[in-house]
C-alpha positions in Angstrom: -22.2 -11.9 6.3 -21.0 -8.4 7.6 -22.7 -5.4 6.5 -20.6 -4.7 3.8 -21.3 -7.8 2.1 -25.0 -7.4 2.1 -24.6 -4.5 0.5 -22.8 -6.1 -2.8 -25.2 -6.3 -6.0 -24.1 -10.2 -6.1 -25.1 -11.6 -9.8 -25.1 -7.6 -11.1 -22.7 -6.0 -13.2 -21.3 -2.7 -11.7 -20.8 0.5 -13.6 -17.3 1.0 -15.1 -18.2 4.8 -14.7 -16.0 6.1 -12.1 -13.0 4.4 -14.1 -14.1 5.5 -17.9 -14.4 8.8 -16.8 -11.0 8.6 -15.4 -7.9 10.3 -17.3 -5.9 7.5 -16.4 -8.3 4.6 -17.8 -6.4 2.8 -20.7 -9.2 2.0 -22.5 -11.0 3.6 -25.2 -14.4 1.8 -25.4 -16.9 1.1 -22.7 -16.3 -2.4 -20.7 -18.8 -4.6 -18.6 -17.9 -5.9 -15.5 -18.6 -9.7 -15.1 -21.2 -9.7 -12.6 -20.2 -10.4 -8.6 -20.0 -13.5 -7.3 -21.4 -14.2 -3.9 -18.7 -14.6 -1.4 -16.5 -17.7 -0.8 -16.7 -18.3 2.9 -14.1 -19.9 4.1 -11.7 -18.7 1.2 -9.8 -20.9 -0.3 -5.8 -21.5 0.7 -3.1 -19.4 -1.1 -0.2 -20.7 -2.6 2.6 -21.5 0.2 -0.4 -21.5 2.9 1.6 -22.9 6.2 4.8 -22.9 3.6 3.5 -26.1 2.2 3.9 -25.9 -2.0 5.3 -22.4 -1.9 5.9 -21.4 -5.5 8.4 -18.1 -4.2 10.3 -20.8 -2.0 10.7 -23.2 -5.1 10.9 -20.4 -7.9 14.0 -21.1 -10.0 17.0 -19.4 -8.7 17.9 -18.0 -12.2 14.9 -15.1 -11.1 17.0 -14.2 -8.1 19.3 -10.7 -9.1 20.4 -10.0 -5.2 20.2 -11.2 -1.8 21.3 -11.0 1.8 20.7 -12.9 5.0 17.2 -12.0 5.1 15.8 -10.8 1.8 16.1 -11.7 -1.4 14.8 -9.8 -5.1 13.8 -11.5 -7.7 13.3 -9.9 -11.4 11.1 -11.7 -14.1 13.5 -13.4 -16.7 11.2 -12.7 -19.4 10.2 -8.6 -19.8 6.9 -7.2 -19.2 6.1 -3.9 -20.7 7.2 -1.9 -18.0 11.2 -1.1 -17.7 11.4 -3.4 -14.7 9.5 -5.1 -12.4 11.0 -6.1 -9.3 9.9 -8.5 -6.3 11.2 -8.2 -2.6 10.5 -11.3 -0.8 12.0 -12.8 2.5 14.3 -15.4 2.3 12.3 -17.5 5.1 8.5 -18.1 4.3 6.7 -15.3 6.0 3.7 -13.5 5.6 3.3 -9.9 6.4 1.3 -10.2 9.6 3.8 -13.1 10.7 6.9 -10.9 9.8 9.4 -11.4 12.8 10.2 -8.2 14.6 13.9 -8.0 13.3 12.6 -8.3 9.7 10.1 -5.8 10.2 12.5 -3.3 11.3 14.3 -4.2 7.9 11.8 -3.7 5.7 11.1 0.0 5.9 14.9 0.4 5.0 15.1 -2.6 2.4 11.7 -0.8 0.8 13.4 2.6 0.1 16.9 0.8 -0.7 14.9 -1.4 -3.6 12.6 1.7 -4.7 15.7 3.6 -4.9 17.8 1.3 -6.9 14.6 0.6 -9.3 14.3 4.6 -9.7 17.9 4.9 -10.6 17.5 3.6 -13.9 17.6 6.1 -16.7 14.0 5.2 -18.3 12.3 5.4 -15.2 10.4 8.3 -13.9 8.5 6.8 -10.8 8.4 3.6 -8.5 5.1 2.0 -7.5 5.2 -0.1 -4.8 2.6 -3.1 -4.1 1.6 -5.5 -1.7 -1.0 -7.8 -2.8 -1.7 -11.1 -0.7 -3.9 -13.1 -2.3 -1.9 -15.1 -4.3 0.7 -16.4 -2.2 1.6 -16.6 1.4 5.4 -16.0 1.6 5.8 -12.5 1.9 6.7 -10.4 -1.0 6.0 -6.5 -2.4 6.2 -5.5 -5.9 7.9 -2.7 -7.2 6.7 -1.3 -10.9 8.7 1.0 -12.9 6.5 3.8 -14.6 8.5 4.9 -18.1 10.0 8.4 -17.8 7.6 10.9 -19.3 4.7 8.7 -19.5 2.4 10.6 -17.1 -0.8 8.5 -18.8 0.3 5.7 -16.9 0.6 7.0 -13.5 -1.4 5.8 -10.7 -3.0 2.2 -9.9 -3.6 1.0 -13.0 0.3 0.9 -14.0 0.0 -3.0 -13.2 -2.5 -3.1 -16.1 -0.3 -1.1 -18.3 2.3 -3.4 -17.7 0.4 -6.4 -19.3 -0.7 -4.2 -22.5 2.3 -2.6 -23.4 4.9 -4.1 -25.6 8.3 -6.0 -24.3 10.8 -4.2 -23.2 13.6 -5.9 -25.8 15.5 -8.7 -24.0 18.7 -7.2 -24.0 17.6 -4.0 -21.9 15.9 -6.0 -19.8 18.7 -8.0 -18.7 20.8 -4.8 -18.5 18.2 -3.3 -16.0 18.4 -6.8 -14.1 22.1 -6.7 -14.0 22.0 -2.8 -13.2 19.7 -3.6 -10.4 21.7 -6.3 -9.1 25.0 -4.2 -9.0 23.7 -1.4 -7.3 21.9 -3.1 -4.5 25.3 -5.5 -4.1 27.1 -2.1 -3.6 25.4 -1.6 -0.4 25.8 -4.8 1.0 24.8 -8.4 0.1 25.4 -10.5 -3.2 24.4 -10.0 -7.0 23.1 -13.1 -8.5 23.0 -11.5 -11.8 
């Protein structure tokens, strides 16, 4: 086990003080962490490992709002608490570490293109771009739209706020899905919503 892991307080709770004293903390009560579990070595397989049983590859086409030859943009059909949540995926099954050079070269411009499109929505103040890789091996990047003027929601806890806030009305969510599809298609590719 690496030196870092030997210093973790396995089986103990850790202090939430670094978060609870932060103005971005979304809770008004003290919370306790669960005890830290020992490392799981080897780590369990992620969904879609080696392209097998990949939820991203098998997802319902209704979630896709735009595509081109290499990329697809997916937006949940059910509203969340943020104005919109967008996912950019490679059409083929890759992970960040295995993305072919031609897709890697396209990634930066695609990130900018999707972020600009999400930011163009009327109620969006800022777009947070995140890549978490523990749930699925299929490469995907999340775009979380912080509501305009909601300064309290800025920062890394925006994903937590998304789960806490009331859901966006279905009609507004669908308008945002269609607006993103149309704006992306205006620059190439095909709108699917």
